[in-house]
N, C-alpha and C positions, 0 to 999 in steps of 0.2 A: 247795523253793527252787531246787534245781539245774535242775528242769524249767522253772521260770519264766525263769531266766537263759538257758537254751537257746532257749526260745520267743522271748524278746526279740532274741537274736542272729539267729535265723532271720528275724524280721520286718525287722530293720535290713538284713540281707543282701538280702531281697526288694526293699525300698524302694530301696536303692542300685542294684540290678540294673535296676529300672524306670527310674530317673533316667538311668543310663548308656545304656539302649536309647533313651530319649527324646532325649538329646543327640545320639547317633549318627544317629538317624533324622532329626532336624532339620538336621544337618550335610549328610547325603546330599541332602535336599530342596533346600538352598541351592545345593549344587554342581551338581545336575542340572536345576534349573529353567531354562526357556527365557530367553534374554537379552531384556531389554525392548527392543522395537523403537523406542520413542519416543526413546531415547538415540541411535539411529542416524539418525533422521529430521532432515534439514536443510531448512528452508524456503527456497525461492528468493525473489528479489525479487518475482516475479509472484505467488507464493503469499501473501506478506505483504500485497500490494496488494489481492488479491481477498478476503482474509479480513476486511478491515475492513468493518464493518456501518455504513453511513452513516446508517441510521435511528436508531441509538443513539449513534454516534460521528462526527458531522459535524464537519469542521474548524471551529474556533471563530472564526478571524480571516480577513481577506482574504488575508494572506500564507500562512496554512496551507492555504487552498483551492487556491492556485496551486502550493504545494509538493506537495500530493497529486496535483494534475493533472500535474505534472512527473514524479512517481514513476510514474504510469500511462504517460506518454509514453515514458519510458526503457524500460519493459517492452515497449511496442509496437515501438519502433524498434531496441532492442538485443538483446532476448531472442528465442530461437527459440520461436515461438508457432504452434500449428496454428490452423486456422480457428475451432475451438470456443473456444479460449482467447482468441484475438483478439477474438471477439464478446463474451466476458465482460468483457474489459478496456474495450472501447468502451462497453458498457452501464454499467460503473462510472463512466467518465468523464462520461457523459451525465447521471448523477445530480447532477453539479455544475453543470449548465447551467440557466440561467434559462428559463422557459417559452417566451419569445419566440425564444430561440436554438434550442430544440428544434423549434419550429414551422417555423423557416426552414431546418432541417437534417433533412430526412426520413431515417429510419433507413436504408432501403435505399440511398439515394444516398450518404450519408455512409460507410456500411460499404464499399461498392464503391470509392469514391474513395480512402478512407484506406488500404484494404488494398493497392490498386495503388501508392499513394505509398510505403508502407512497404516493399513488395517491391522497388521501384526503388531506394530508399534503401539497402537491404541489398545488392542486387546491385552497386551502385556502390562497395561497400566502405566505406560511411560508418558512423560511430558517434557517437551523441549522448553526448559526454563531460562536458559541464557544463551546469548549469541553475541560475543564481544569481538568486534573487528579491530585490528591493529590501527594505531594512529596513522594519519596520512604521511607523517614524516618517516614512517617505517616502511613505506611502500618502496619496493626495489624496481627500478626501471632499467630496461636494457634493450638493445637493438639486435635483431637476428634476421638474416635473409631479407633485409629491406623492410622489416616490420618492427613496429614498436610494441614491446611487451611490458607488462607490470606484474609483480608478484606481491601478494599480501596474505597475511595469516589471519585466521579467525578461530576462536575457541568456542566450543559448544558444550553446554551443560544439560544433561538429561537426568531427570528424577524418575526413579522407579520405587514406589512406596516411600521408604525413608532413606534410600541410598541414592547418591548422586555420582555421576560419572562425567568427567570432562575430557574432551578430545580436541586436538588441534588439527585444523585443516589448512592446507596451502592452496590458494587460488591463483591461477595464471590467467591473465587477461590480455587481449590483443586489441589495439586501436584499429577501428575500421576506416574506410575511406571518408566517412563523414566526421571523423574525429571522436567518435564515441567508443568507450571502452566496453568490449564484449568479453563474456566469460569463455575462455578457451578450454578450460578444464580445471579439475581440482583433485586432491588426494589427501590422505592422512599425512601429517607432517613426518611421521616415522618412515614413510615410503618415499619421501622426496630427498634426493641428494642435492642440497643447496649449492655446494661448491662445484659439483659437476655441471649443474645447469648454468651457473654463473660463468663458467669457462667457455661454454658453447658459443 
């Protein structure tokens, strides 16, 4: 009987020792493991824009298309972009374009012209501080030549030192065969005859 009791005590002692070693070992692992890099990673506005996959997550409305276009524009005009990132941003913007707009804006020409424009914008100390798209209820829809079109306005505010300038643009979008709204073109509001376009 005495031997059985001693045997049980020895087994219990061994089990307790194993548990203690396990707990201490796990504690050491937790203390010494490398810090997760993900918690230190902060996405920039440019990262967020470029991460969006338009094949799976295309903006669902006219307003959302222009809002995403504006997000890209803010990155182009406000963020420090090397030529490679600039190219990626412009390619992402062109995914929003209607086929006719793409055909009338050859890639090489648009890239060179926009890159020069943005460089001049930044050298002048300007910053795109505001981009306000009209409400969805203010979108004007109409049919022409068997196509569905939509028109929406957007105001842009640019700061240069202490002065700010606000301009209004009118965007024209056309619905493609998949039901997505694509940017067909845009111009300053002062150059757009709304009544004439509405009559066409």
